[in-house]
C-alpha positions in Angstrom: 98.2 -0.2 74.4 97.0 -0.6 77.9 95.5 2.8 78.2 92.1 3.5 76.6 93.2 6.9 75.4 96.1 5.3 73.6 93.8 2.7 72.0 91.4 5.4 70.9 94.2 7.4 69.4 95.5 4.4 67.5 92.1 3.7 66.1 91.7 7.3 65.0 95.2 8.0 63.6 96.9 4.7 62.7 96.1 2.1 60.0 95.1 -1.3 61.4 97.8 -3.9 61.7 96.9 -7.4 60.6 98.3 -9.7 63.3 98.2 -12.9 61.3 99.8 -13.7 58.0 97.0 -13.8 55.5 96.7 -13.9 51.7 96.8 -10.6 49.7 93.1 -10.9 48.6 91.9 -11.3 52.2 94.2 -8.5 53.4 92.9 -6.1 50.7 89.3 -6.7 51.8 90.1 -6.2 55.4 92.0 -3.0 54.7 89.3 -1.8 52.4 86.6 -2.4 55.0 88.6 -0.8 57.8 89.5 2.3 55.9 89.1 5.4 58.2 87.8 7.7 55.4 84.2 6.6 54.7 84.3 7.8 51.1 87.3 5.6 50.5 85.9 2.5 52.4 85.1 -0.6 50.4 81.4 -1.0 49.7 79.4 -4.2 49.9 79.3 -4.3 46.1 83.1 -3.9 45.9 83.6 -6.5 48.5 81.4 -9.0 46.7 83.3 -8.3 43.4 86.7 -8.6 45.1 89.1 -11.5 44.2 88.7 -12.7 47.8 84.9 -13.4 47.1 85.3 -14.5 43.5 84.4 -18.1 44.1 81.4 -17.5 46.3 78.1 -18.2 44.7 76.1 -15.5 46.4 72.8 -16.5 44.8 73.2 -20.1 46.1 74.2 -18.6 49.5 71.1 -16.5 49.7 69.0 -19.5 48.7 70.7 -21.5 51.6 72.0 -24.0 49.1 75.6 -23.8 50.3 76.8 -26.4 52.7 78.4 -24.9 55.9 82.2 -25.4 55.9 82.0 -26.3 59.6 79.0 -27.5 61.7 79.7 -27.3 65.4 78.5 -30.0 67.8 75.5 -28.5 69.8 74.5 -30.4 72.9 71.2 -28.5 73.6 69.3 -25.3 72.6 71.2 -23.1 74.9 74.7 -24.6 74.4 77.3 -21.9 74.2 80.4 -24.1 74.4 81.4 -23.1 70.9 81.3 -19.4 71.7 84.5 -17.7 72.9 83.9 -15.9 76.2 86.0 -12.8 75.6 84.8 -10.5 78.3 87.9 -10.9 80.5 90.2 -10.4 77.5 88.6 -7.2 76.1 90.4 -5.1 78.7 92.7 -7.6 80.4 93.3 -6.9 84.1 96.9 -8.0 83.8 99.6 -9.1 81.5 98.9 -12.8 82.1 95.3 -12.4 80.9 96.6 -10.7 77.7 99.1 -13.5 77.1 96.4 -16.1 77.8 94.3 -14.5 75.0 97.2 -14.5 72.6 97.8 -18.2 73.4 94.2 -19.0 72.8 94.1 -17.3 69.4 97.3 -18.9 68.4 96.0 -22.4 69.4 92.7 -21.7 67.7 94.4 -20.9 64.4 96.6 -23.9 64.7 93.8 -26.4 65.4 91.5 -25.3 62.6 90.9 -28.2 60.1 91.9 -25.9 57.2 93.4 -22.4 56.9 90.5 -19.9 57.0 92.6 -17.5 55.0 93.8 -19.9 52.4 94.1 -18.7 48.9 90.9 -19.4 46.9 
C-alpha cells in the first residue's frame, strides 16, 4: 500500500507474503520468525534446529572456521559500493521509483552466482 496507515494495518493484521519462490524449509523459518504472536514465534534454538539450518556447523561458524560463500571486492576502507542504497525506495515518491526497486531486486536475484534459497 502507498498509505502508511494501510501498511501499518497490514503489518498488524495480515500474515506476511513471501514475494519470491523459496524452498519450504526457508519459508517455514521466515514465517516462524515473522509470527505476530510472540509466544508462537520461532526461538533462536528452534531456528538453529530447523531443517533450513541442518547443515550449518554453528561451532565452526562461531570459531570463524567457515569460509564465506561470497567475498565482495572492496576498493578501500570506506567503500560502500556493495551496499544497496534503499533510502529512496523505502517510501517511493512515485510509481516509477517503486518499479525501479522491483527491477533491481529481480535483477539482483537473477545475477547471483547461486540461488540463496536453494534446497540444502
